[in-house]
Backbone as CSV, one residue per row, in Angstrom:
resi,resn,N_x,N_y,N_z,CA_x,CA_y,CA_z,C_x,C_y,C_z
1,MET,-25.946,-20.886,-8.072,-25.610,-20.136,-6.871,-26.010,-20.892,-5.604
2,LYS,-27.045,-21.709,-5.671,-27.505,-22.441,-4.491,-26.404,-23.320,-3.923
3,ALA,-25.622,-23.951,-4.808,-24.571,-24.854,-4.354,-23.482,-24.116,-3.593
4,LEU,-23.266,-22.867,-3.905,-22.203,-22.093,-3.269,-22.654,-21.344,-2.015
5,GLU,-23.947,-21.358,-1.731,-24.455,-20.574,-0.592,-23.833,-20.956,0.746
6,PRO,-23.573,-22.249,1.033,-22.889,-22.547,2.300,-21.479,-21.933,2.364
7,LEU,-20.787,-21.961,1.246,-19.462,-21.344,1.183,-19.579,-19.831,1.346
8,TYR,-20.574,-19.235,0.690,-20.788,-17.796,0.828,-21.102,-17.428,2.277
9,ALA,-21.821,-18.286,2.985,-22.130,-18.019,4.396,-20.850,-17.993,5.224
10,VAL,-19.944,-18.913,4.948,-18.658,-18.929,5.655,-17.870,-17.660,5.333
11,LEU,-17.835,-17.290,4.054,-17.117,-16.075,3.663,-17.765,-14.829,4.267
12,ASN,-19.093,-14.797,4.324,-19.781,-13.661,4.947,-19.406,-13.532,6.421
13,SER,-19.302,-14.663,7.115,-19.012,-14.600,8.548,-17.532,-14.338,8.838
14,THR,-16.668,-14.507,7.849,-15.240,-14.241,8.069,-14.810,-12.970,7.346
15,LEU,-14.690,-13.045,6.036,-14.251,-11.874,5.275,-15.297,-10.760,5.260
16,GLY,-16.546,-11.117,5.463,-17.611,-10.117,5.498,-17.410,-9.105,6.610
17,LEU,-16.640,-9.487,7.620,-16.347,-8.551,8.719,-15.582,-7.329,8.227
18,ALA,-14.853,-7.483,7.128,-14.094,-6.354,6.575,-15.034,-5.221,6.144
19,PHE,-16.288,-5.557,5.852,-17.245,-4.543,5.408,-17.987,-3.881,6.568
20,SER,-17.619,-4.233,7.800,-18.265,-3.603,8.950,-17.436,-2.445,9.494
21,ILE,-16.286,-2.188,8.874,-15.402,-1.106,9.323,-15.693,0.149,8.500
22,GLY,-15.983,1.232,9.171,-16.212,2.507,8.493,-17.573,2.550,7.825
23,ASN,-18.494,3.254,8.383,-19.873,3.282,7.887,-19.991,3.725,6.434
24,GLU,-19.618,4.950,6.175,-19.812,5.532,4.848,-18.902,4.892,3.798
25,HIS,-17.703,4.542,4.191,-16.714,3.999,3.253,-16.449,2.513,3.492
26,ARG,-17.441,1.801,4.011,-17.203,0.417,4.420,-16.831,-0.502,3.262
27,TYR,-17.406,-0.276,2.089,-17.052,-1.137,0.957,-15.652,-0.821,0.445
28,MET,-15.305,0.440,0.442,-13.964,0.840,0.018,-12.913,0.237,0.959
29,ILE,-13.125,0.357,2.256,-12.188,-0.183,3.250,-12.183,-1.704,3.199
30,GLY,-13.348,-2.302,3.076,-13.453,-3.767,3.014,-12.702,-4.346,1.833
31,ILE,-12.853,-3.743,0.663,-12.141,-4.223,-0.527,-10.638,-4.020,-0.358
32,LEU,-10.229,-2.921,0.250,-8.810,-2.684,0.512,-8.247,-3.768,1.435
33,ILE,-8.984,-4.119,2.465,-8.555,-5.177,3.393,-8.478,-6.517,2.664
34,ILE,-9.496,-6.827,1.879,-9.517,-8.096,1.148,-8.394,-8.155,0.122
35,SER,-8.146,-7.058,-0.586,-7.051,-7.072,-1.562,-5.709,-7.245,-0.856
36,SER,-5.575,-6.693,0.352,-4.349,-6.886,1.127,-4.195,-8.348,1.547
37,LEU,-5.286,-8.965,1.971,-5.242,-10.373,2.362,-4.923,-11.274,1.168
38,VAL,-5.519,-10.956,0.024,-5.251,-11.750,-1.183,-3.796,-11.587,-1.606
39,SER,-3.278,-10.373,-1.555,-1.872,-10.144,-1.892,-0.961,-10.904,-0.945
40,LEU,-1.295,-10.907,0.328,-0.518,-11.663,1.311,-0.571,-13.159,0.994
41,PHE,-1.763,-13.672,0.712,-1.953,-15.086,0.365,-1.127,-15.476,-0.857
42,ILE,-1.228,-14.687,-1.920,-0.501,-14.996,-3.156,1.008,-14.918,-2.928
43,THR,1.454,-13.924,-2.197,2.881,-13.765,-1.925,3.413,-14.931,-1.096
44,LEU,2.663,-15.350,-0.082,3.099,-16.474,0.750,3.135,-17.780,-0.039
45,VAL,2.096,-18.023,-0.839,2.064,-19.238,-1.651,3.232,-19.226,-2.636
46,THR,3.432,-18.106,-3.302,4.509,-18.005,-4.284,5.868,-18.223,-3.634
47,SER,6.068,-17.647,-2.456,7.362,-17.806,-1.788,7.606,-19.248,-1.361
48,ARG,6.546,-19.995,-1.099,6.690,-21.405,-0.702,6.863,-22.337,-1.906
49,VAL,6.262,-21.977,-3.039,6.198,-22.888,-4.181,7.311,-22.654,-5.195
50,VAL,7.685,-21.401,-5.392,8.675,-21.066,-6.419,10.081,-21.219,-5.853
51,ASP,10.939,-21.904,-6.592,12.342,-22.061,-6.228,13.088,-20.794,-6.661
52,ARG,13.239,-19.865,-5.730,13.823,-18.561,-6.060,15.270,-18.671,-6.521
53,GLU,16.022,-19.570,-5.917,17.419,-19.742,-6.321,17.508,-20.237,-7.760
54,ARG,16.652,-21.188,-8.100,16.672,-21.717,-9.465,16.256,-20.638,-10.458
55,MET,15.248,-19.850,-10.119,14.795,-18.764,-10.991,15.912,-17.732,-11.162
56,ARG,16.603,-17.423,-10.100,17.711,-16.465,-10.166,18.824,-17.008,-11.068
57,HIS,19.121,-18.289,-10.917,20.146,-18.925,-11.756,19.760,-18.847,-13.232
58,ILE,18.501,-19.122,-13.536,18.033,-19.080,-14.933,18.150,-17.664,-15.480
59,ARG,17.725,-16.676,-14.682,17.810,-15.274,-15.138,19.254,-14.850,-15.378
60,GLU,20.168,-15.364,-14.595,21.584,-15.041,-14.790,22.156,-15.789,-15.992
61,ARG,21.673,-16.982,-16.234,22.200,-17.825,-17.308,21.741,-17.356,-18.686
62,MET,20.536,-16.821,-18.797,19.974,-16.444,-20.100,20.842,-15.425,-20.851
63,PRO,21.289,-14.330,-20.252,22.144,-13.393,-21.000,23.445,-14.038,-21.481
64,GLN,23.980,-14.959,-20.677,25.201,-15.656,-21.090,24.930,-16.485,-22.346
65,LEU,23.797,-17.180,-22.338,23.440,-17.986,-23.507,23.161,-17.111,-24.720
66,GLN,22.524,-15.969,-24.513,22.248,-15.060,-25.629,23.555,-14.552,-26.238
67,GLU,24.518,-14.273,-25.391,25.820,-13.823,-25.888,26.504,-14.935,-26.680
68,ARG,26.458,-16.152,-26.150,27.039,-17.294,-26.873,26.329,-17.526,-28.202
69,LEU,25.006,-17.308,-28.228,24.238,-17.478,-29.458,24.656,-16.433,-30.497
70,ARG,24.814,-15.181,-30.064,25.258,-14.128,-30.984,26.633,-14.463,-31.570
71,LYS,27.510,-14.961,-30.711,28.846,-15.332,-31.162,28.790,-16.481,-32.177
72,ALA,27.942,-17.466,-31.906,27.797,-18.607,-32.821,27.180,-18.159,-34.142
73,GLN,26.258,-17.174,-34.100,25.657,-16.644,-35.333,26.719,-15.950,-36.171
74,LYS,27.575,-15.171,-35.519,28.641,-14.475,-36.253,29.603,-15.476,-36.893
75,GLU,29.853,-16.569,-36.181,30.757,-17.600,-36.701,30.071,-18.492,-37.741
76,GLY,28.743,-18.441,-37.797,27.989,-19.274,-38.726,27.957,-20.742,-38.317
77,ASP,28.113,-21.020,-37.033,28.124,-22.391,-36.510,26.689,-22.810,-36.161
78,SER,26.010,-23.441,-37.120,24.598,-23.782,-36.936,24.390,-24.875,-35.885
79,LYS,25.317,-25.816,-35.746,25.190,-26.861,-34.723,25.235,-26.244,-33.329
80,LYS,26.161,-25.328,-33.130,26.296,-24.644,-31.847,25.040,-23.804,-31.564
81,MET,24.535,-23.130,-32.620,23.326,-22.310,-32.470,22.144,-23.177,-32.035
82,MET,21.983,-24.345,-32.672,20.867,-25.240,-32.325,20.994,-25.732,-30.880
83,LYS,22.205,-26.071,-30.459,22.433,-26.552,-29.098,22.092,-25.461,-28.078
84,ILE,22.541,-24.243,-28.353,22.265,-23.113,-27.444,20.770,-22.811,-27.422
85,ASN,20.128,-22.836,-28.592,18.682,-22.600,-28.654,17.920,-23.643,-27.849
86,ARG,18.316,-24.911,-27.949,17.657,-25.967,-27.167,17.803,-25.705,-25.670
87,GLU,19.003,-25.324,-25.259,19.245,-25.041,-23.841,18.414,-23.840,-23.378
88,MET,18.334,-22.819,-24.220,17.533,-21.632,-23.869,16.056,-21.994,-23.769
89,LEU,15.560,-22.791,-24.709,14.158,-23.208,-24.673,13.860,-24.036,-23.430
90,GLU,14.768,-24.903,-23.055,14.585,-25.716,-21.852,14.537,-24.840,-20.604
91,LEU,15.442,-23.871,-20.529,15.433,-22.960,-19.380,14.166,-22.105,-19.347
92,GLN,13.705,-21.641,-20.519,12.468,-20.861,-20.579,11.271,-21.713,-20.167
93,ARG,11.256,-22.985,-20.593,10.167,-23.887,-20.209,10.159,-24.075,-18.698
94,GLU,11.350,-24.284,-18.124,11.463,-24.456,-16.680,11.018,-23.195,-15.937
95,MET,11.396,-22.058,-16.450,11.018,-20.787,-15.832,9.499,-20.594,-15.872
96,MET,8.892,-20.893,-17.012,7.434,-20.768,-17.141,6.728,-21.744,-16.193
97,SER,7.218,-22.959,-16.135,6.635,-23.972,-15.258,6.705,-23.522,-13.809
98,ASN,7.841,-22.996,-13.417,8.032,-22.511,-12.057,7.134,-21.308,-11.764
99,ALA,6.960,-20.460,-12.745,6.140,-19.261,-12.560,4.647,-19.594,-12.448
100,PHE,4.214,-20.696,-13.076,2.793,-21.051,-13.046,2.409,-21.916,-11.849
101,LYS,3.372,-22.445,-11.120,3.072,-23.290,-9.955,2.128,-22.621,-8.957
102,PRO,2.363,-21.354,-8.602,1.467,-20.729,-7.622,0.004,-20.704,-8.072
103,MET,-0.223,-20.642,-9.380,-1.606,-20.617,-9.873,-2.360,-21.887,-9.510
104,LEU,-1.675,-23.007,-9.424,-2.327,-24.257,-9.056,-2.957,-24.169,-7.669
105,TYR,-2.318,-23.413,-6.795,-2.790,-23.298,-5.418,-3.728,-22.110,-5.188
106,THR,-3.628,-21.107,-6.019,-4.396,-19.883,-5.763,-5.638,-19.723,-6.635
107,MET,-5.698,-20.420,-7.758,-6.783,-20.168,-8.707,-8.172,-20.466,-8.126
108,LEU,-8.372,-21.646,-7.577,-9.696,-22.000,-7.065,-10.134,-21.090,-5.916
109,PRO,-9.266,-20.864,-4.897,-9.701,-19.942,-3.837,-10.040,-18.539,-4.358
110,LEU,-9.274,-18.052,-5.326,-9.550,-16.712,-5.854,-10.836,-16.692,-6.679
111,LEU,-11.094,-17.732,-7.441,-12.351,-17.803,-8.186,-13.539,-17.800,-7.232
112,LEU,-13.434,-18.554,-6.152,-14.514,-18.572,-5.155,-14.664,-17.211,-4.481
113,LEU,-13.544,-16.584,-4.157,-13.590,-15.261,-3.529,-14.259,-14.236,-4.447
114,PHE,-13.850,-14.214,-5.716,-14.440,-13.239,-6.639,-15.906,-13.541,-6.917
115,SER,-16.276,-14.805,-6.917,-17.683,-15.160,-7.070,-18.481,-14.624,-5.884
116,TRP,-17.937,-14.802,-4.684,-18.603,-14.286,-3.483,-18.695,-12.766,-3.514
117,LEU,-17.611,-12.107,-3.914,-17.634,-10.647,-3.978,-18.683,-10.160,-4.980
118,ARG,-18.756,-10.806,-6.127,-19.752,-10.417,-7.128,-21.166,-10.607,-6.582
119,TYR,-21.349,-11.654,-5.811,-22.642,-11.977,-5.214,-22.987,-11.005,-4.086
120,THR,-21.971,-10.564,-3.334,-22.160,-9.773,-2.124,-22.160,-8.261,-2.352
121,MET,-21.277,-7.798,-3.210,-21.059,-6.359,-3.353,-22.200,-5.671,-4.095
122,PRO,-22.486,-4.443,-3.699,-23.509,-3.674,-4.422,-22.970,-3.246,-5.789
123,GLN,-23.874,-3.147,-6.732,-23.481,-2.645,-8.052,-23.350,-1.134,-7.962
124,GLY,-22.500,-0.598,-8.785,-22.328,0.849,-8.803,-21.032,1.273,-8.154
125,THR,-20.988,2.540,-7.797,-19.759,3.159,-7.294,-19.448,2.711,-5.870
126,VAL,-18.197,2.303,-5.668,-17.706,1.940,-4.340,-16.769,3.026,-3.821
127,VAL,-16.037,3.665,-4.744,-15.097,4.699,-4.332,-15.075,5.817,-5.375
128,ASN,-15.021,7.040,-4.881,-14.825,8.211,-5.739,-13.394,8.680,-5.553
129,LEU,-12.639,8.621,-6.628,-11.235,9.001,-6.570,-11.072,10.515,-6.650
130,PRO,-10.024,11.049,-6.047,-9.787,12.496,-6.128,-9.111,12.908,-7.441
131,PHE,-9.009,11.971,-8.375,-8.397,12.239,-9.672,-9.132,11.420,-10.732
132,GLU,-8.883,11.767,-11.984,-9.524,11.083,-13.112,-8.609,9.993,-13.656
133,LEU,-9.167,8.824,-13.893,-8.445,7.771,-14.590,-8.880,7.789,-16.049
134,PRO,-7.939,7.627,-16.968,-8.339,7.568,-18.380,-9.349,6.441,-18.586
135,VAL,-10.361,6.699,-19.350,-11.429,5.760,-19.714,-12.416,5.531,-18.570
136,TYR,-11.938,5.364,-17.319,-12.818,5.008,-16.208,-13.397,6.196,-15.462
137,GLY,-12.745,7.313,-15.501,-13.225,8.477,-14.772,-12.740,8.474,-13.336
138,SER,-13.541,9.067,-12.450,-13.107,9.186,-11.057,-13.901,8.304,-10.114
139,SER,-14.821,7.501,-10.618,-15.563,6.601,-9.741,-15.343,5.161,-10.192
140,LEU,-15.168,4.285,-9.193,-14.902,2.879,-9.476,-15.883,1.987,-8.741
141,GLY,-16.238,0.907,-9.370,-17.006,-0.139,-8.707,-16.065,-1.005,-7.887
142,TRP,-16.595,-2.080,-7.316,-15.773,-2.905,-6.429,-14.602,-3.558,-7.162
143,LEU,-14.795,-4.011,-8.396,-13.715,-4.682,-9.115,-12.607,-3.694,-9.495
144,GLY,-12.980,-2.531,-9.968,-11.985,-1.509,-10.297,-11.196,-1.088,-9.078
145,TRP,-11.894,-0.916,-7.949,-11.216,-0.545,-6.716,-10.317,-1.680,-6.237
146,TYR,-10.769,-2.919,-6.381,-9.934,-4.073,-6.004,-8.643,-4.079,-6.822
147,ILE,-8.759,-3.903,-8.123,-7.584,-3.914,-8.999,-6.625,-2.783,-8.623
148,LEU,-7.152,-1.577,-8.453,-6.304,-0.439,-8.095,-5.633,-0.643,-6.742
149,SER,-6.375,-1.084,-5.753,-5.776,-1.279,-4.434,-4.775,-2.435,-4.452
150,SER,-5.023,-3.464,-5.242,-4.060,-4.564,-5.363,-2.762,-4.092,-5.999
151,LEU,-2.886,-3.218,-6.997,-1.683,-2.679,-7.635,-0.842,-1.872,-6.654
152,LEU,-1.496,-1.275,-5.674,-0.782,-0.492,-4.668,-0.246,-1.369,-3.531
153,VAL,-1.020,-2.360,-3.124,-0.679,-3.170,-1.953,0.326,-4.282,-2.272
154,SER,0.194,-4.902,-3.417,1.011,-6.070,-3.752,2.517,-5.813,-3.701
155,PRO,3.022,-4.734,-4.315,4.475,-4.489,-4.214,4.942,-4.247,-2.776
156,VAL,4.102,-3.600,-1.981,4.447,-3.347,-0.582,4.526,-4.677,0.169
157,MET,3.565,-5.555,-0.096,3.536,-6.857,0.549,4.788,-7.662,0.179
158,LYS,5.149,-7.642,-1.092,6.346,-8.366,-1.538,7.599,-7.809,-0.875
159,LYS,7.657,-6.496,-0.744,8.813,-5.856,-0.116,8.876,-6.224,1.367
160,LEU,7.746,-6.174,2.066,7.706,-6.496,3.478,8.116,-7.941,3.756
161,LEU,7.730,-8.838,2.856,8.025,-10.261,3.040,9.308,-10.696,2.336
162,ASN,10.024,-9.712,1.780,11.271,-9.981,1.076,11.074,-11.081,0.020
163,ALA,10.045,-10.914,-0.777,9.676,-11.910,-1.778,9.978,-11.382,-3.169
164,ASP,11.222,-11.489,-3.572,11.606,-11.042,-4.907,11.639,-12.254,-5.828
165,PHE,10.667,-12.308,-6.722,10.575,-13.466,-7.628,11.046,-13.002,-8.969
């Protein structure tokens, strides 16, 4: 932890400001703000790194190939089936490669952020929900609240930025 303390000091002086809003609910609001910033960061990186046109082309091409494969299976044409399977595998590999590109840019910053949050946040309940979640109940710690707020914020962020991947 000693090696990360200078980084934690920078995060405290920047993102730590999110925890100064709202006295009683400051951790709940702070995590909501941070999850919104992280969703914005991931959405922006993804929109810059992923070739949306190529991904759209692959998604449109796959059903066509599946139909051709079914037809070749009915005809019993094994050479045609192998050729179509190779093309499908290549497109799936390309799609997976394209989908993982954003992780190259976001993984380290997110690991550092979560390390700082674990170091900074109090243990125990951060938010009491007005409803019960299966298994978790109605109270969440910082990580549970982060996950829930991210699930709510991320689709909105993608919609606002017109980022359909």
